[in-house]
C-alpha positions as CSV (number, residue, x, y, z in Angstrom):
1,M,177.2,-82.1,76.8
2,A,177.4,-79.4,74.0
3,M,174.4,-81.4,72.4
4,K,172.5,-80.9,75.9
5,N,172.6,-77.4,75.7
6,K,172.0,-77.0,72.0
7,G,168.8,-78.6,72.6
8,K,168.1,-76.6,75.1
9,N,168.9,-73.5,73.6
10,W,166.7,-74.5,70.5
11,R,163.8,-75.4,73.0
12,V,163.9,-72.0,74.8
13,C,163.7,-70.1,71.5
14,L,160.5,-72.2,70.3
15,I,159.2,-71.5,73.9
16,R,159.6,-67.7,73.6
17,K,158.6,-67.7,69.7
18,A,155.4,-69.4,70.9
19,K,154.8,-67.6,73.9
20,T,155.8,-64.4,71.4
21,I,153.1,-64.9,69.0
22,Q,150.6,-66.0,71.4
23,N,150.4,-62.3,73.3
24,Q,151.9,-59.8,71.1
25,V,150.4,-61.3,67.6
26,L,147.5,-63.0,68.6
27,H,146.6,-61.5,71.8
28,M,145.2,-64.9,73.1
29,S,144.1,-65.0,76.7
30,A,146.7,-67.7,79.2
31,E,143.1,-69.6,79.7
32,D,142.7,-70.1,75.6
33,Y,146.6,-70.6,75.3
34,E,146.2,-73.6,77.9
35,T,143.0,-74.8,76.5
36,M,144.6,-75.0,73.0
37,L,147.9,-77.0,74.7
38,L,145.3,-79.3,76.3
39,V,143.1,-79.9,73.6
40,R,146.4,-80.4,71.0
41,Y,148.7,-82.1,72.9
42,Y,147.1,-83.4,76.1
43,K,149.3,-81.1,78.5
44,N,149.0,-77.9,80.2
45,S,152.2,-76.2,79.6
46,T,154.4,-74.9,77.0
47,A,157.5,-76.5,79.1
48,D,156.1,-80.1,78.7
49,L,155.7,-80.1,75.4
50,S,158.6,-81.9,73.3
51,I,161.0,-80.5,70.9
52,N,158.3,-81.7,67.8
53,E,155.3,-80.7,69.4
54,L,156.9,-77.6,70.0
55,K,157.9,-77.1,66.3
56,D,154.5,-78.3,65.5
57,L,152.7,-75.6,68.2
58,C,154.8,-72.6,66.5
59,A,153.8,-73.7,62.7
60,Y,150.6,-73.9,64.0
61,L,150.7,-70.3,66.0
62,D,152.2,-68.9,62.6
63,F,149.3,-70.8,60.5
64,L,146.6,-68.6,62.9
65,T,148.5,-65.7,61.9
66,G,148.0,-65.8,58.7
67,K,151.0,-65.8,57.3
68,Q,152.6,-67.8,55.2
69,F,155.8,-68.6,55.8
70,N,157.0,-71.8,54.0
71,K,155.4,-70.7,51.1
72,K,158.2,-70.0,48.3
73,Q,157.7,-67.8,45.2
74,P,159.0,-69.3,41.9
75,P,161.9,-67.7,40.9
76,K,161.1,-64.9,38.5
77,V,162.2,-66.0,35.1
78,D,164.2,-63.9,32.7
79,P,162.4,-63.5,29.2
80,Q,165.4,-63.7,27.3
81,A,166.7,-66.8,29.6
82,R,163.4,-68.2,28.7
83,K,163.4,-67.1,24.7
84,I,167.1,-69.0,24.9
85,W,165.3,-72.4,26.5
86,V,162.4,-72.5,23.5
87,L,164.6,-72.0,20.8
88,W,167.2,-74.9,22.0
89,Q,163.5,-76.8,22.7
90,E,162.7,-76.1,18.8
91,L,166.2,-77.2,17.8
92,H,165.4,-80.7,19.5
93,K,162.0,-81.0,17.6
94,I,163.0,-80.3,14.7
95,G,166.2,-82.9,14.7
96,E,169.1,-80.8,15.4
97,V,170.1,-81.2,19.0
98,R,170.1,-84.6,20.6
99,N,169.8,-83.6,23.8
100,P,167.3,-81.3,25.3
101,S,168.7,-80.7,28.9
102,I,169.6,-78.0,30.3
103,K,173.4,-79.0,31.3
104,A,173.4,-79.7,26.9
105,L,172.7,-75.8,27.2
106,N,175.1,-74.9,28.7
107,T,177.7,-76.6,27.5
108,F,177.0,-75.3,24.1
109,I,176.8,-71.6,25.5
110,Q,180.0,-72.4,26.9
111,N,181.9,-74.3,23.8
112,R,180.0,-72.6,20.7
113,C,179.2,-69.1,21.6
114,H,182.8,-68.7,23.9
115,I,180.7,-67.4,26.9
116,N,182.5,-68.7,30.3
117,V,179.1,-69.2,32.7
118,E,177.6,-72.1,34.3
119,S,174.3,-71.5,33.7
120,Y,172.2,-69.5,30.8
121,T,169.9,-67.6,33.4
122,W,173.2,-66.2,34.6
123,L,174.0,-64.5,31.2
124,N,173.7,-60.7,31.7
125,R,171.0,-59.2,28.4
126,F,173.7,-58.8,26.1
127,Q,176.0,-62.4,26.0
128,A,171.9,-63.8,26.4
129,S,171.5,-61.6,23.3
130,D,174.1,-63.1,21.6
131,V,173.3,-66.8,22.2
132,I,169.7,-65.9,21.3
133,E,171.1,-64.3,17.4
134,I,173.3,-67.9,17.2
135,L,170.2,-69.5,18.0
136,K,167.7,-67.6,15.4
137,N,170.5,-67.9,12.9
138,W,171.1,-71.8,13.3
139,Q,167.5,-72.1,13.0
140,K,167.4,-70.4,9.8
141,R,170.1,-72.5,8.5
142,V,168.2,-75.5,9.5
143,R,165.0,-74.5,7.7
144,A,166.9,-73.2,4.5
145,R,168.3,-76.4,4.1
146,S,165.0,-78.0,4.1
147,A,163.3,-75.7,1.9
Protein backbone atom coordinates (compact mmCIF):
# COMPACT_ATOMS: atom_id res chain seq x y z
CA MET A 1 0.00 0.00 0.00
CA ALA A 2 2.82 2.39 0.85
CA MET A 3 4.51 1.82 -2.51
CA LYS A 4 1.33 2.73 -4.40
CA ASN A 5 1.07 6.03 -2.53
CA LYS A 6 4.73 6.79 -3.12
CA GLY A 7 4.37 6.06 -6.85
CA LYS A 8 1.21 8.13 -6.98
CA ASN A 9 2.93 11.09 -5.31
CA TRP A 10 5.86 10.76 -7.71
CA ARG A 11 3.43 10.76 -10.61
CA VAL A 12 1.57 13.81 -9.31
CA CYS A 13 4.85 15.70 -8.87
CA LEU A 14 5.90 14.92 -12.44
CA ILE A 15 2.52 16.05 -13.79
CA ARG A 16 2.78 19.30 -11.80
CA LYS A 17 6.30 19.88 -13.07
CA ALA A 18 5.24 19.33 -16.69
CA LYS A 19 2.25 21.65 -16.32
CA THR A 20 4.33 24.33 -14.58
CA ILE A 21 6.95 24.30 -17.33
CA GLN A 22 4.22 24.33 -19.99
CA ASN A 23 2.35 27.30 -18.52
CA GLN A 24 4.89 29.44 -16.70
CA VAL A 25 8.16 28.89 -18.54
CA LEU A 26 7.28 28.01 -22.11
CA HIS A 27 3.88 29.81 -22.18
CA MET A 28 2.60 26.99 -24.37
CA SER A 29 -1.11 27.00 -25.22
CA ALA A 30 -3.25 24.03 -24.18
CA GLU A 31 -3.79 23.06 -27.83
CA ASP A 32 -0.07 23.11 -28.61
CA TYR A 33 0.65 21.07 -25.49
CA GLU A 34 -2.01 18.51 -26.39
CA THR A 35 -0.67 18.28 -29.95
CA MET A 36 2.82 17.68 -28.59
CA LEU A 37 1.49 14.87 -26.38
CA LEU A 38 -0.29 13.30 -29.35
CA VAL A 39 2.82 13.46 -31.54
CA ARG A 40 5.28 12.20 -28.91
CA TYR A 41 3.19 9.73 -26.88
CA TYR A 42 -0.05 9.16 -28.86
CA LYS A 43 -2.07 10.30 -25.83
CA ASN A 44 -4.34 13.29 -25.28
CA SER A 45 -3.62 14.05 -21.65
CA THR A 46 -0.71 14.18 -19.25
CA ALA A 47 -2.74 12.03 -16.85
CA ASP A 48 -2.70 9.18 -19.39
CA LEU A 49 1.11 8.97 -19.45
CA SER A 50 3.08 6.32 -17.57
CA ILE A 51 5.75 7.35 -15.07
CA ASN A 52 8.53 6.71 -17.61
CA GLU A 53 6.70 8.78 -20.20
CA LEU A 54 6.23 11.55 -17.61
CA LYS A 55 9.96 11.52 -16.86
CA ASP A 56 10.68 11.74 -20.58
CA LEU A 57 8.15 14.56 -20.96
CA CYS A 58 9.73 16.57 -18.14
CA ALA A 59 13.20 16.04 -19.60
CA TYR A 60 11.93 17.13 -23.03
CA LEU A 61 10.25 20.24 -21.61
CA ASP A 62 13.44 21.08 -19.70
CA PHE A 63 15.31 20.71 -22.98
CA LEU A 64 12.87 23.12 -24.65
CA THR A 65 13.56 25.73 -21.96
CA GLY A 66 17.22 25.68 -22.95
CA LYS A 67 18.43 24.78 -19.47
CA GLN A 68 20.88 21.92 -19.07
CA PHE A 69 20.26 20.32 -15.69
CA ASN A 70 22.20 17.08 -16.06
CA LYS A 71 25.43 18.62 -17.30
CA LYS A 72 27.80 18.39 -14.39
CA GLN A 73 30.75 20.69 -14.46
CA PRO A 74 34.02 19.04 -13.66
CA PRO A 75 35.29 19.86 -10.20
CA LYS A 76 37.82 22.65 -10.07
CA VAL A 77 41.28 21.22 -9.67
CA ASP A 78 43.44 22.85 -7.03
CA PRO A 79 46.74 23.88 -8.65
CA GLN A 80 48.73 22.50 -5.72
CA ALA A 81 46.93 19.15 -5.91
CA ARG A 82 47.66 19.07 -9.64
CA LYS A 83 51.35 19.80 -8.95
CA ILE A 84 51.49 16.97 -6.39
CA TRP A 85 50.00 14.59 -8.95
CA VAL A 86 52.45 15.69 -11.68
CA LEU A 87 55.45 15.29 -9.37
CA TRP A 88 54.23 11.82 -8.35
CA GLN A 89 53.88 10.79 -12.00
CA GLU A 90 57.35 12.14 -12.82
CA LEU A 91 58.82 10.09 -9.98
CA HIS A 92 57.10 7.05 -11.47
CA LYS A 93 58.54 7.78 -14.93
CA ILE A 94 62.09 7.89 -13.59
CA GLY A 95 61.54 4.62 -11.74
CA GLU A 96 61.38 5.80 -8.13
CA VAL A 97 57.68 5.04 -7.63
CA ARG A 98 56.45 1.57 -8.54
CA ASN A 99 52.73 2.24 -8.16
CA PRO A 100 51.59 5.53 -9.76
CA SER A 101 48.00 5.25 -8.50
CA ILE A 102 46.10 7.78 -6.42
CA LYS A 103 45.83 5.23 -3.62
CA ALA A 104 49.62 4.87 -3.50
CA LEU A 105 50.06 8.65 -3.47
CA ASN A 106 47.59 9.01 -0.60
CA THR A 107 49.37 6.25 1.33
CA PHE A 108 52.71 7.98 0.75
CA ILE A 109 51.31 11.25 2.11
CA GLN A 110 49.92 9.52 5.19
CA ASN A 111 53.01 7.40 5.96
CA ARG A 112 56.00 9.46 4.79
CA CYS A 113 54.68 13.00 5.18
CA HIS A 114 52.77 12.20 8.37
CA ILE A 115 49.66 14.05 7.21
CA ASN A 116 46.44 12.27 8.09
CA VAL A 117 44.07 12.89 5.16
CA GLU A 118 42.30 10.37 2.97
CA SER A 119 42.96 12.15 -0.33
CA TYR A 120 45.71 14.46 -1.49
CA THR A 121 43.01 16.74 -2.94
CA TRP A 122 41.82 17.52 0.61
CA LEU A 123 45.12 18.99 1.75
CA ASN A 124 45.08 22.61 2.83
CA ARG A 125 47.55 24.92 1.13
CA PHE A 126 50.19 24.60 3.86
CA GLN A 127 50.07 20.80 3.88
CA ALA A 128 50.12 20.74 0.08
CA SER A 129 53.18 23.00 0.05
CA ASP A 130 54.96 20.63 2.44
CA VAL A 131 54.14 17.61 0.26
CA ILE A 132 55.31 19.44 -2.87
CA GLU A 133 58.62 20.28 -1.21
CA ILE A 134 59.09 16.66 -0.07
CA LEU A 135 58.45 15.38 -3.61
CA LYS A 136 60.75 18.02 -5.17
CA ASN A 137 63.54 17.14 -2.75
CA TRP A 138 63.07 13.46 -3.61
CA GLN A 139 63.43 14.32 -7.29
CA LYS A 140 66.59 16.34 -6.60
CA ARG A 141 68.15 13.43 -4.69
CA VAL A 142 67.38 11.06 -7.56
CA ARG A 143 68.87 13.43 -10.13
CA ALA A 144 71.96 13.94 -7.98
CA ARG A 145 72.44 10.15 -7.73
CA SER A 146 72.13 9.65 -11.48
CA ALA A 147 74.42 12.56 -12.39
